[in-house]
C-alpha positions, 0 to 999 in steps of 0.5 A, a space after each residue: 296950160 291945163 295945170 295953170 287952169 287948175 291952179 287958178 280954179 283952186 285959188 278962186 275957190 279958196 277966195 270964195 270960201 274965205 269970203 264965206 268964212 268972213 261972213 260966218 265968223 260970228 255964227 256957227 263955229 263948226 261951219 267956220 272950222 270947216 271953211 278954214 279947213 276947206 280953204 287950206 285944202 284948196 290952197 294945198 291943191 293949188 300949190 300941188 298944181 303949181 308944182 305940176 305946172 312948173 314941171 309941165 312948162 319945163 317938159 318933165 316926164 310924168 308930170 302927174 306924179 309930182 307931189 312935192 317940191 323934191 319930186 319936182 327938183 328930181 324931175 328937173 334934174 333928170 332933164 338937166 334943167 334948173 328951174 328958179 321957180 322950184 328953187 324959190 319954192 324950196 326956200 319958201 318951204 324951209 324958211 317961209 310962209 309955204 312951210 307954215 301952210 303945209 305944216 298947218 295942213 299936216 296938223 289937220 290930220 294928226 291927233 292932238 298932242 299929249 297934254 294939250 288942252 283939247 277936250 274930248 266931248 262925251 257925246 253919245 252917238 250911234 257909233 259911240 265915237 268920242 268927238 273932238 272939241 273944235 271950239 279951240 281953234 288950231 293955232 295960226 289957222 284963221 281967216 287972216 292967216 289963210 287970206 295972207 297965204 292965198 294972196 302970197 300964193 297968187 303972187 307966187 303963181 303970177 311971178 312964176 308965170 311971168 318967169 316961165 314965159 321967158 323960158 
C-alpha cells in the first residue's frame, strides 16, 4: 500500500501543477516550461511507483530496485508469477502513450539534435554559460498532452488496483 500512496501523491501533484500551467500559459514562458517539465517528472515518478506497487503486491524481492518494466518482469519471473499488469505496461511502452511519455522525459536530458532550429542565446553570465532558447517548445509537450498522460495513467493505476484485488 505504501507504493500506491506514492503513486497517488505524484498524480495529485501533477494534477495541481497542470492547473497552474493552464493558468500561466499566457504569462511567463519560462515558468510554463518549468511547470511542463515538473509535471512530466511527476508522471514518471508515479509510473515508477506503480511498477513498485505491482512488484510489492506480487511480493517480489527488492521492490525498491524496480526501475523499469523489464526489471519488474524479471522480478516476477524469479517468483514464477506472471502479472497481466506488467504485460500491459510493456505493451503500452512499445506501442502506446507510455512510450511517448518516457521518450519525452528522455528528451529533456538530451542536447538538441544537430541541425535543429533551437538557438543558443548569447547571454553573458557570471559563469559564461550559453543559455538554450526555450521559446521553442519541445514537440508534443504541452498542457493538453500532459493532461492526457495524467488521465490515462490514473485510469491505468485504477484498473491495476482493481485487477490486483483479485490476486
